C-alpha positions in Angstrom: -12.5 4.7 -11.1 -9.3 2.6 -10.9 -8.2 1.0 -7.7 -4.5 0.4 -6.8 -2.5 -1.4 -4.1 -0.7 0.7 -1.6 2.9 0.4 -0.5 3.7 -1.4 2.7 4.2 0.5 5.9 7.8 0.8 7.2 8.7 -1.2 10.2 10.0 1.3 12.8 10.0 0.8 16.5 9.8 3.6 19.0 10.4 3.4 22.8 8.3 4.4 25.7 9.2 8.0 25.4 9.5 8.8 21.7 6.7 8.3 19.2 7.6 6.9 15.8 7.4 9.5 13.0 6.6 8.3 9.5 7.2 10.3 6.4 4.8 10.2 3.4 6.8 7.5 1.7 6.8 5.3 4.8 3.2 5.5 6.1 1.5 3.4 3.3 -0.2 6.3 1.6 1.5 5.9 -1.7 0.5 3.4 -4.4 2.9 0.8 -5.9 2.7 2.2 -9.5 3.1 5.8 -8.4 -0.4 6.9 -9.3 -2.3 9.3 -6.9 -4.2 7.3 -4.2 -8.0 6.8 -4.4 -10.6 5.9 -1.8 -10.9 2.3 -3.1 -7.2 1.3 -2.8 -6.3 -2.0 -1.4 -3.7 -2.4 1.4 -0.4 -4.2 0.9 -1.4 -7.1 3.2 -4.7 -7.7 1.6 -3.1 -7.7 -1.9 -1.8 -11.3 -1.4 -5.2 -12.8 -1.4 -6.8 -13.6 -4.8 -10.4 -12.7 -3.7 -9.3 -9.1 -2.8 -6.9 -8.8 -5.8 -9.9 -9.2 -8.1 -11.1 -5.7 -7.2 -7.8 -4.1 -8.2 -8.0 -2.7 -11.7 -4.4 -1.4 -12.1 -2.3 -4.0 -13.9 1.0 -2.4 -12.9 0.1 -2.7 -9.2 -0.8 -6.3 -9.6 2.5 -7.0 -11.4 4.6 -5.2 -8.8 2.8 -7.0 -5.9 3.7 -10.4 -7.4 7.4 -9.7 -7.2 
């Protein structure tokens, strides 16, 4: 099974009354390369560390994360 890196979560701020609503493209559930997500995907923040990046098998995600 291939593992990917997920897109970063959007930075939205709500207030005390309204809760922030995220769409599917903003909540971090999509992968960088556009492949369907799997159970073993790595988060955007953890993708900057080499010890976690060794578990990612998708070369497109690694290349896109380095940009």
